DOLUM-169351 format. One record per residue (C-alpha): residue in three letters; x, y, z. Coordinates in pm, whole numbers, plus 32768, in hexadecimal, padded with zeros to 4 digits. Layout:
% DOLUM-169351
AlaXYZ/...
//
This chain:
% DOLUM-169351
Met78C1A2E6B460/Leu7961A3BCB56D/Ser78ECA517B5CD/Ile7979A626B6BA/Leu7899A6DDB7A5/Trp794EA7FDB847/Lys7849A8F3B8C5/Asn789EA8A4BA2C/Ala79FFA923B9F8/Thr798FAA82B9A3/Ser795AABB3BA78/Asn77E2AB9EBA42/Val77DEAA67BB24/Val790AAA7FBC10/Gly7952ABF6BC0B/Asp7A67ACD1BB70/Glu7B73AC61BC68/Asn7B50AAEBBC11/Gly7AC0AAD7BAB9/Leu7B04AB51B95D/Thr7A80ACAFB926/Pro7A34AD3CB7CC/Phe7B75ADFEB7EC/Asp7C3DACBFB843/Leu7B9FAC0AB721/Ala7BECAD13B622/Asn7D5AAD17B68C/Val7D81AB9BB6B0/Glu7CEBAB65B561/Leu7E09AC24B4C3/Glu7EFFAB51B582/Val7E58AA0DB528/Arg7E4AAA75B3B8/Lys7FC8AAA8B3BB/Ala7FF9A954B455/Tyr7F05A8B6B358/Glu7FBCA949B239/Glu8107A8BBB2B9/Val8085A764B301/Ala7FB4A74EB1C5/Ser80E5A7B7B0FA/Gln81BEA6AEB1A3/Ile80B7A5B0B152/Glu80A1A618AFE3/Ala8216A604AFC7/Gly8217A4A2B05B/Lys82DCA508B18D/Leu81E7A476B293/Gly81F5A302B283/Tyr80C8A2BCB35B/Ala7FEDA37DB25E/Lys8044A280B152/Leu7FD3A153B216/Pro7E5BA15DB1CD/His7EADA136B05A/Asn7FCBA048B066/Met7F469F14AFB8/Gln809C9E70AFC3/Tyr80989E5FB138/Leu7F319DEBB13A/His7F769CC9B045/Gln80AE9C65B10A/Val7FE49C4FB247/Gln7EC79B8CB197/Asp7FC09A99B10C/Ala805B9A5EB265/Val7F029A2FB2F1/Ser7EA19935B1E5/Arg7FE19879B23D/Phe7FD49878B3B6/Gly7E6398ACB408/Pro7DC9975AB3AE/Ser7EB09697B4A2/Ala7ED29797B5BA/Thr7E1A9770B706/Asp7EE49878B7B3/Leu7FA899B4B752/Val80A99A4FB82A/Val811B9BB6B7D8/Leu826D9C1EB86C/Gly82959D9BB870/Ile828B9ED3B931/Gly8201A033B912/Gly8193A06EB7AD/Ser81D79EFBB75B/Ala80D39E8DB853/Leu7FD29F98B8B6/Gly7F2A9FB1B75D/Asn7F069E38B752/Ile7E629E35B8AC/Ala7D819F60B857/Ile7D029EBAB713/Gln7CC89D71B7BB/Thr7C0D9E06B8E8/Ala7B379EEAB813/Leu7AD09DF5B703/Asn7AD69C9BB7AE/Gly7A929CF2B912/Ala7B089C7EBA69/Ser7A7D9B1BBA55/Tyr7B1C9AC7B905/Asn7C2999DCB997/Leu7B25992ABA6A/Leu7A6198B1B93D/Ser7A959758B8AF/Asp7B799738B77A/Arg7A4596FEB6A3/Lys7985982BB725/Arg7AB0991AB705/Gly7AFD98C2B5A7/Gly7C629938B5E3/Pro7D7D98FBB6DA/Arg7D81997BB83F/Leu7E579AB3B85B/Phe7F5D9AF7B964/Val80279C3DB94D/Leu814F9C34BA2C/Asp819C9DB0BA4C/Asn82779D9DBB7C/Val83949CD5BC11/Asp82D89C79BD4C/Pro83509B17BD8C/Cys81F89AADBE07/Leu81589B2DBCC4/Ile82439A68BBE6/Gly82589934BCBE/Asp80E59919BD08/Thr80839954BB97/Phe8168982DBB27/Asp80F39754BC3F/Val7F9C976BBB8E/Leu802B973CBA39/Lys811F9617BA68/Arg80359510B9F0/Arg7FD595D7B8C3/Leu812D9650B845/Lys8113957FB707/Thr7FE89656B6A7/Thr806E97A5B73B/Val80F098BAB65D/Val81E799AEB6ED/Asn81F09B06B656/Val83289BC8B6CD/Ile83179D38B67C/Ser84509E12B682/Lys84E49EF6B579/Ser86499EBAB5F0/Gly86219D7FB6BE/Glu86F59E18B7D2/Thr85E69EA2B8B7/Ala863A9DFDB9FA/Glu84DB9DA5BA5E/Thr84719D08B917/Ala85C19C61B8E0/Ser85C19BB8BA31/Gln845D9B3FB9FE/Phe84B89AB4B8A4/Met85E799FFB924/Ile851D9955BA31/Val840698F7B93D/Arg84EB9883B830/Asp85A5979BB925/Met84539713B995/Leu83E296D2B831/Arg852D961FB7D9/Lys850A9538B908/Tyr83A194E4B8BB/Leu83A694E0B740/Gly8501948FB6E1/Asp857294F4B585/Asp84109568B528/Tyr841D968CB61D/Ala84699791B51C/Lys8321973CB463/Arg825D97CFB583/Ile830A992AB586/Val82AC9A5FB4C9/Ala83A59B7BB4E4/Thr83209CDBB4A6/Thr84529DABB47E/Asp852D9E86B396/Met85419DCFB24D/Glu86989E52B1FA/Arg87709E4CB32C/Gly87809E12B4A5/Thr87B69CFDB5A5/Leu865A9C5FB586/Asn86729C72B407/Ser87B59BACB409/Ile872E9AA4B4FC/Ala85EE9A7DB43E/Arg869F9A47B2F0/Ala879F995CB38D/Glu86A19884B439/Gly85909894B331/Tyr84799954B3DC/Ala834D99EBB31A/Met837E9B5EB30A/Leu829A9C8FB2FE/Pro83209DF4B2DA/Val832B9F07B3D7/Pro8319A041B2FE/Pro8460A0EEB2F8/Asp83BEA24CB2FC/Val82BBA208B40B/Gly8308A226B584/Gly8281A118B667/Arg8168A1E7B6FE/Phe80E6A23CB5A2/Ser8105A0D2B51F/Val7FABA03CB587/Leu7F2CA040B41B/Ser80659F92B399/Pro80B89E1CB3B5/Val811A9E64B51F/Gly7FA39E7EB579/Leu7EFF9DD7B44F/Phe7F859C81B46C/Ser7EFC9C27B5C3/Ala7DB79CD2B56A/Ser7D849C0FB431/Met7DEC9AC8B4DB/Cys7CDA9B03B5D9/Gly7BCC9B40B4D7/Val7BD39CBCB4C7/Asp7B779D53B371/Ile7CB89E12B337/Glu7C449E88B1DE/Gln7B269F3CB287/Met7C139FCAB394/Leu7CF4A058B283/Ala7BC1A0D5B1CC/Gly7B57A190B308/Ala7CB5A226B327/Ala7CA9A294B1B9/Ala7B56A32DB1E6/Met7BD2A3F4B317/Gln7CFFA45AB252/Asn7C1CA4FEB14C/Arg7B5CA5AEB260/Val7C90A638B318/Leu7D28A6B6B1CC/Asn7BFAA78FB197/Pro7C74A8F7B1B9/Asn7B1FA968B239/Phe7B5DA997B3B1/Asn79F5A963B41B/Glu79E3A819B35F/Asn7B38A78BB3C8/Pro7B24A6BAB50A/Ala7C9AA6B7B53C/Met7CC0A833B517/Ile7BA2A866B616/Leu7C2FA763B70C/Ala7D8DA7FFB6F1/Ala7D01A95AB725/Val7C44A8FAB862/Lys7D6BA840B8EB/Tyr7E65A955B89D/Val7D8CAA68B939/Ala7D47A998BA69/Tyr7EC0A953BA92/Lys7F5EAAA5BA33/Leu7E57AB9DBA9B/Lys7D72AB02BB9C/Gly7E66AA56BC8E/Lys7DF8A8EFBC36/Pro7F35A81CBC0B/Met7E7EA6DBBC62/His7DC3A639BB42/Val7CD8A51EBBAB/Met7C44A422BAC1/Met7B0FA379BB56/Pro7A6CA272BA87/Tyr790BA207BAE6/Ser7945A0B2BA64/Asn7A339FA6BAEA/Arg7A7B9F3DB983/Leu7B12A096B941/Tyr7BD8A0B4BA82/Met7D1AA037B9EC/Leu7D01A139B8DC/Ala7D4BA228B9F8/Asp7E8DA167BA44/Trp7EF1A181B8D7/Tyr7EA7A2F6B8DC/Arg7F7DA32DBA14/Gln80B5A2B3B96A/Leu8073A36CB829/Trp802BA4B5B8DB/Ala8141A49FB9DE/Glu8263A433B906/Ser8201A513B7ED/Leu81CAA658B8AD/Gly828EA643B9F4/Lys83CFA6F2B985/Gln84E0A7B5BA37/Val853EA882B904/Asp848FA913B7DD/Arg84F3A8E7B672/Ala85EFAA03B691/Gly8697A965B7B9/Asn85FFAA53B8C3/Glu859BA9CBBA15/Val8423A9BFBA28/Phe83BDA892BB02/Val826BA864BA5E/Gly816CA756BA4B/Pro800CA719BAC7/Thr7FF5A5E9BBAC/Pro7F11A4D6BB35/Ile7E39A424BC31/Lys7D47A308BC05/Ala7C04A2CABCC2/Leu7ADFA1E7BC86/Gly796EA23BBC9E/Thr78B2A1DEBD6C/Thr79C3A13EBE45/Asp7A87A27ABE81/Gln794EA34DBED6/His797BA29CC027/Ser7AF4A2E1C03D/Gln7B74A3F8BF68/Val7A52A4E8BF25/Gln7A61A572C089/Leu7BB7A5F2C036/Tyr7B56A662BED7/Arg7A35A731BF57/Glu7AC0A7BCC0A0/Gly7C38A7A4C088/Pro7D11A88BBFBF/Asn7C5FA90ABE7B/Asp7D89A892BDA5/Lys7CE6A78FBCD2/Leu7C41A76ABB7C/Thr7B6FA62EBB62/Val7B34A57BBA18/Phe7A12A488BA34/Leu79F0A365B949/Asp7885A31AB919/Val77D1A1FCB859/Met7676A21FB7BA/Lys7646A0B1B779/His77029FB3B83D/Pro776A9E55B7B1/Arg765D9DC0B896/Asp75619E2DB995/Leu74AC9DA5BACA/Arg73669E07BB6A/Val732C9E20BCE7/Pro721D9D25BD53/Glu70D59DA5BDD8/Ala71029D73BF4C/Phe70D09E22C09D/Ala6FAC9EE7C00C/Asp6F429F4DC16F/Asn709F9FDFC1B6/Pro70C2A144C147/Gly723CA134C16E/Leu7252A028C061/Ser7109A022BF95/Tyr7180A13BBEB2/Leu7287A04CBE20/Ala71869F3DBDBB/Lys718A9EF2BC45/Ala729D9FF6BC06/Lys73A69F9CBB14/Ile75099F98BBA3/Ser757DA06EBA7E/Lys747EA175BAE2/Leu7507A177BC48/Leu766BA192BBC7/Ala7609A2B8BAE2/Ala7559A364BC0B/Glu7693A336BCE2/Lys7763A3DDBBDA/Leu7679A4FEBBAA/Ala7656A52ABD20/Thr77CAA538BD47/Glu77EFA628BC23/Tyr76EAA704BCC1/Ala7781A700BE1A/Met78D7A75ABD85/Ala783BA87FBCCF/Val7796A8FDBE0C/Ser78EEA8F9BEAA/Lys797BA9C6BD85/Arg7A46A895BD08/Pro7A5FA88DBB91/Ser7A29A746BAC5/Val7A0FA6CDB95E/Thr795FA594B8EA/Ile79D9A4AEB7D5/Arg78A4A3ECB770/Phe78B4A295B6CA/Asp7772A23EB616/Glu77DEA0CFB64A/Ile791FA018B6AD/Thr798F9F85B56B/Pro7AD69F4CB4B1/Phe7A7EA083B3E1/Thr7A41A166B509/Val7B78A0E9B5C6/Gly7C43A130B48E/Glu7BAFA286B48B/Phe7C12A2C3B5F2/Phe7D72A258B5BE/Phe7DACA34AB498/Leu7CF4A465B53F/Tyr7DD7A464B66E/Glu7F13A432B59B/Phe7EC4A562B4C9/Thr7E56A62AB5FD/Thr7FA5A5D3B69C/Ser805AA656B56D/Leu7F95A79AB577/Met7FE3A7C8B6EA/Gly8152A77EB6B6/Ser8160A889B5AC/Met80A5A985B687/Leu8187A943B7AB/Asn82B4A95DB6BA/Val8348A812B72D/Asn83C7A6D9B66E/Thr8292A5FEB67C/Tyr8345A4C6B60A/Asp847BA4A1B6E7/Gln848FA427B857/Pro85ECA489B8D5/Ala8592A467BA41/Val854CA2F2BA1D/Glu86ACA2AFB9A5/Leu8763A2E7BAF7/Gly8684A1ECBBA4/Lys86CDA0F1BA8F/Gln8847A12DBAAA/Ala8835A112BC28/Thr87839FBDBC08/Phe88989F4ABB20/Ala89A49FBEBC1B/Leu88F89F18BD41/Met88D19DD2BC88/Gly8A449DCCBC32/Arg8A349E1ABAB8/Gln8B8C9E4CBA2A/Gly8BDB9FBCB9E2/Tyr8B0DA046BAFB/Glu8C0CA017BC0E/Glu8C3EA193BC4B/Leu8AC9A1CCBC76/Ala8AAEA09CBD5F/Ala8BB9A13FBE3E/Lys8AEEA289BE45/Ile89BEA1D2BEAF/Lys8A5CA105BFC8/Pro8A6EA218C0CA/Phe8913A292C06E/Ala8884A13CC0AE/Arg8936A0FBC1FC/Pro8841A108C31D/Asp887DA21FC41D/Lys8804A1CAC575/Arg87C6A334C5C0/Tyr86A9A327C4C8/Met860FA1D4C521/Ala84E2A1A5C5FE/
//
């Protein structure tokens, strides 16, 4: 189970200038309640697709059927996707299977190796398939795109499809699973024409909210993650965040702290700092969710507002030795959310050695988990001494249940923040121009006028070269 510890974001710890005062709390509670009523009513009316996912048994069964079909013969699984079609997959895999999963033997893993190609870096793609060439007959490719026209995923898919055809001949289509719109779109048409297995991208769920749909569940289940427990955790968190009691609602409290820090205390930078390597990629998933949902030029009435807290990721203890110097002595413009773990998936003990060396003897027989916990508390204390507010999200354990809880907690908190900032949480208009410019630069028909506009912009000017 997850819990929120927010004392260190209050004025009692970091002072009135940087923390929530009783006056701030009273006022923001009214704002949060308004947002809660709006979001809860949207969920009740069935308008927020992501809120249906923890209870969607049809999606669960479709994924389980696909895993039953492809899992027994798969030694490797390649996911082609970008943004919301990749970050959730990576976060689940890192949290629940760990960094060494792909290094285990096929027998010890109990599932395929997972490769998520979330970029069009030619080395990433080429190097991955150099490793996989001899295993293509037992490799499954999951291409994820609602439309099928996202340039990055489409180009990856065209390369991989060609490779599969060369190595497997007419059987290539049996190794492809297309996760896409089930009614229309380029990938839908290709998948139906060529006979790929298909899984749905929910039509009413944006990519960054799709981790608990087949977009994220297929790779997780293929690699042995208990997706039923992950959905159960999300459902349990949904019950908690739909509780109208402010003091018992973790999302309302988290939104209140973040909103006050951003709007009233001059803290536009929101750092997520897990004290667990397994949870580090959850911070990557959070960054997209937070940035695309809340970074908006206009509010819902069309007025220019230019709002959005900037999400940042850090890793404890690694970034105690790189970022905390800035966080403590640089501009006091950050709210830090620590992710803490009470019981790690495994532990180690420091050997009893160097008993005569006072600089090392204190570590003898100590558990590494105790050292990590001490490092987190030490950083939290040091930040508080410097009047830097923080919140802790505590995992009792890292399990499919708690990871599911985390996903839904942040999705609902993001909805609350969007309502409080009065922006459209579910669009991303600023992303579109970059997509269109890519089409133009790659010569896509219909984008010639934009290509002409870009040409002088891209032309090097020797006056500005060094």
